[in-house]
N, C-alpha and C positions, 0 to 999 in steps of 0.2 A: 656369544659362542658357548655352547655347552661344555666343550673341553676346558676352556678357560675357567668357567664356573666350577666345574668338577675338580680342577687342579687346586683352586683356592680352598675348596672344601676338604680335599684329601690331605692338604698340608696340616690340617687340624688333628688328623688321626694317624697319618703315616709319616714317618720321618722324611722330610723333604718332599712329601706328597707321592712317593713311589716306593716300591718294594725292592728295587735294585738301582744302584746309583746311575748306571748308564742310561736308564730310561728318562732321566730328567735332562731337559735342555731348555734354553731360553727362547721365547718368553714363557712357554709352557708346552708340554707334550700333548699330542692329540690322544684322546681316549678311544680305544677300539670298541666297536659295536659288534662286528662280525668279520669273517674272512672266508674266502673261498678261492681255491686254485692259486693263482699268482697275485691276487688282489686282497687288500685289507681295507676296511671301511670304518670311518670314525663316526662318533655320535653327532657330528656336525653335518653329516650327509655327504661327505667327500670320500672318494675312493682313490687308492694309490696302488701302483705296481710295486710289489713288496720285494726288496732285495735284502731285507733284514731277516725275514723268515724265522722270527723268534730266536735270532742269533744262531741259526744253523740246523735245528732239528728237522725242519719241514721240507725235506728233500723231495717229497711227493706233493708239495703244495699244501695249502690250507684245506682242512676238512676233506681229506682224501676219502672217497666213498668206501673203499674196502676197509680202511682203518676205522672209519665211523661205524661200519656194520659190525666189525669184530668187537669193538668196545661196547656197542649196544647189547650184543649177545651176552657179553661177560657181565655187564651191569645187572642184567636180569637174573644172573646166577649168584651175584654177590660181589662186593667190592674188596674185601680182605678176609683172610681166613686164619692166618697165624699158623698154618700147617702147609706142607708142600702141595704142589699141584702138578699134574701131568704136563701142563703147558710149559712149566719151567724147564723140564727135561727137553721138550721139543725145541724151545728157543736155544737152550744150551747146545744141543746137537747142531743147530743151524749156525750158531756163532763159531763153533769148533770147525765145522766144515768149511766156512768161509775164511777164517782168520788163521794165517800160517802158524803163528807161535802158540795158538790156544790148544792146550790139551784138556784144560778144565776151566770153568767159569764160576765166579761168585757175582751174583746180581745184587746191586745196591741201588740207591735212590738218586744219585747225582754224580757228576764228574768229580766234585770236591771229595766226596766219600771214597771214590775209587782211587784217586791219587794218594789220599791220606793212608789208605790201606796198603797200597803198593809200596809206599815208603816204609811203613811198619814191617811189611813182609821182607823187604830187601835188607833192612837192618837186622832182623832176626836171622835171616839166612847167612849173612856174612859175619855177624857179630860186631860190625863197625857202625859208627854213629853218623859220619858225615855224608851229606848228599850234595850233588852238584846240579845246579840248574843254570839256565842261560838267561842273560840280561834281557828283560822284556817279555820273557815267557810267563804264561799264566797257567797255573795248575790248580785253580780253585782258591777258596778263601780261608783255608785252614792255616794255622799259625806257621808251620814249618816252611811253607812256600810263599807266604805273604811278605815278600822281602823286596825292599826298594832296589830297583835295578841301577847299575852303574855306581853302586856305593862302595866299591872296593872289593877286596878278596872275601871278606866276611860281611855278610849282609846285615843291614839294619832293618827293623820292621817297618812296613809301610803304614801300619795303623797303631794308634794308641791302644793300649790294652794287650798288645803282644809283647811280652817281656823280651828284652834283648837276649837273655840266656836261652830263650826258645829257638832263636834263629842262629845261634852261634855256630851250629854245625851245618849251616846252609852256606854253600860256597857259590858265588856268582862268577861266570865267565862269559865272554862275548860269543854269540852264535856265529857259526861259519868260520871260526878261527881255529886252525889246526894247532898252531903253536901254543895257544893258551891251554888247550886240553893236555898236550904233551907235557908241558912244564908243570902243570898242576899235578898230574899223575906221577911224574918223576919225584915231586916233592912230598906227596901225601898219599900215595897209593895204598899204604897199609892201613889208612884210616877211613877210606872212602867205601861206603856201602853201595851207592848207586849213582848213576847219571840219569836224570829224567829230562826228556826232551820232547817238545812238539816237533814231529818230523817236518811239518810246515807250520811256521809260527803264525797263529791266527788271531792273537790278541794284541798285536802291535801293528795291525793292518793285515798284511799277508806276505810273509817272507819265506820262499822256498829255500831248501838247502843247496849249497854249492854242489856241483857234480862230484860225487865220491865222498862227500862229507859224512853221510850216514854210514857208509861202509867203513870209513875210518873210525867212527865211534864204536861200531860193532867189533872191529878188530882190536882196538886198544882196550876195550872193556874185557873182552875174552882173555887177552894176554895177562891182565892184571886182576882177574877174579872179581870184577866189579859188575854189579847187576845193571843191565841196560833196560830202562823203562821207556817205552814209547807212550806219550800221552796223546791218544787218538780220540779224545772226546769230540774234537771237531772233525778230524780227517777220517775217522772210522766210518766205513761204508759210504763215504762220499767220493774219494778218489778212485776207489775200485772196490770190488766185493770184499776183499780182504784188507781194505784200508791202505794207508800209506806204506805199510810194510810189504804188501803185495805190489803196489805201484812202483816202489823203489827196489824191491827184491832184497829187503833186509829183514832178518828175523830177530826181534828183541827177546829178552828173557820174559818180560812182563809187558802187558799192554792195558791201558785204561781206556774205556769207551763210554759214550753217553750220547746225548742229543738224538741222532738218527736212530740209535738202538731202541729208544722208547717211542718212536713214531709220533712225537709231539707230547708225550706224557712223561712224568718224572721217572728217570731211569739212568743208571750208570752200571758199569761192570768192571771187574778186574779179571783178567785172564792171563794164562801163561803156561809155562812148562809144568808138567805134573810134579816134578821134584820140589818146586816152589809151592804150588797150589795146595798140595797135601799137607803143608804146614799150617794151613788155616783151620781154626776150630770149626767143627768138632773133631775132624780127623787129625789135627795137630793142635799146637798150643798158642798159635798167633791169633789173638782175639779179633773177631769182626762179627758184628751183629746189627740187626735193624728190624724194627717192627714191620716196615713196609718193603723189606728186601723181597724181590720176586713178586711184587704186587701183581695180582692176576689181570688187572686192567692194563697196566703198563706192559706186561708181558704179552697180552693179546694184541695191543697196538704194535709192539715190536715185531711180533710174528707177521702180522698183516703187512708191515712195511718191508721187512727184509725179503719176503717172498716175491715182492714186485721188482726187486733190484737185480737185473740181469745184464748181459753184455750190451744189448741194444739200449738199455737205460743209460749206461755209463757213456756209450758213444754219443748219445743224444746230448747229455749234459756237457761233455767235453766239447762238442761242436758249438754249442751255445756259448760256452765260456770263451773259446777261441774267437768267435765272432764278436763278442762284446769287447774283449781286450784289444783286438785289431781295430775295431771301430773307434774306441777311445784314443788309441795311438794315432789313427789317421786324423782325428779332430785336433789333437795336440800339434801334429805336424802342420796342418793347415793354418792354425792360429799362431804358430811359431813359439809354442810354449815348451819348456824343458821339464815339465812334470814327469813323474815316473808311474807307469802302469805296471802293476804287479799281479801275480796270481797264477793259478794253473787249474785245469779241469773246470769245475763250476764255481771257482772262487776268484774274486778280483777285488782290486782296490786301486785308487788313484792317490798317489802321494804328492803333496804340494811342495816339492823340493826338486832342485836340479841335480841332486846327488843320488847316484844309484844306491838303492836301499838293500843292504845285505845283512844288517843287524840293527839292534836297538838304537845305537848312537846315530846311525844314518837316518832311521825313521824319525828321530826326535829333531832333525833339522827341518822337518815339514812346517809349513806356515799354517798353524791351526786356525788362525783368524780367517784366512782365505777358505779353508775347508768348511768352516761354519757357514760362511756366505754361500758357498757351493751347495751345502746341505739344504739350506733354506730355499735357494733357487729351485732345486730339484723338487722339494716338497711342494712348492707352489705350482709346479708343473705336473703334479700327480705322481711323483716317483719317490718312494720311501727307501732310503738307505740308512744304515746305522748312523746315529748323530755324532759319532766320534771318528776322528782321523785314524785312530788306532784300533779299529775293528775291521772285520772283513765283510764283504758283500757276497751273497750267495744266490745261485740260480737254482730253480726247481724244475721238475719235469713239466710243470704246467705253464712255465714262461713261454709264450708264443713268439713267433717271428714278429708279429705286430707289437708285442710288448717290448721286444728288444729294439726295434726300430724307433718306437716312441721314446724309449729311454735314451738312445743315442742322440736323438734330436733335442731332448731336454738337456742332456749333458753339454751339447754344443752351445746351446743358448745360455746355459748356466755359466759356462766358462767365459763367454763373451761379456755377460753381465758383471 
């Protein structure tokens, strides 16, 4: 098998044989050759219905024709300039039109850069050092947020090489817990710069907020002069045109976005109220820069993507998501299994636990060995989902009724096996 041979070779040159840890799984990952629409094809000649979709960006499916055409046109004109382009203004206007809290935008290259810059800006705005994040939330791989979940009030770094003093101002609390937030702010409100939250937690599977929870966060941060940051790297432009903040009707101070924004190309952004954004250099003193910020290829792909996202698109994705989640629930009922189906809109996940999953600790009760068997059973049936229990599955515009039906049949058999 070529994938097996390539993996053995790649381990000589790439740490662990991959360029991101989640891509590695036993006995070896398949190596992609091409992809189109809802399908991805490996070098071994096999095709899969893809619900990983590069971990979320490809809401229009692989190799979307309009995105491809926009990128081809831009490549003919150049790949990077180091000076502004008119397309940056066009994309900024489109983001501001769609996203409720956005008065201004700074384009960067990844979600990691976006959250790092948002935290820096919040600290500068408030003059405070501490940030609050939720157990199990993922805000990129920079030091301030790379904190072990469930490690107590003050986080410990997840990775060697991150000094403990770097994360001493990062506070962890459980998601969907009103009391934990209230007590923390009562105790330390004078020291907290920001609360950063994934409105829907997408890196511990898929955990929506309790009804009213995001309103509660908005109210308590307003009352205590704390910056509220929505990390919408995953949910931005997926749940609604304006992201989760439109879907739930909550307006944060700052929002970070990525994935869909770049249409499958490297892209991130920080957006928010003018009073915050004008503090960023060169209009202000909060430093943020990048050689590839506003890269014209990524901007072109982003424009071609966002222009295709309208009300009918979101209805279609929501209908497909509802169909998938109901189908999985029906299979569980028929087989007498107490596992949990989670998700909303075009996001879904199956937790191998009988405990309702509302936060990180609930998610960690899942049987990961069973999930691994489930993953491999689906892979053998031509269905590719993220190989970790703690990732989210995504549906694109190009997932057909036939795709969904085949997937549900594969899930039914995978659970039986």
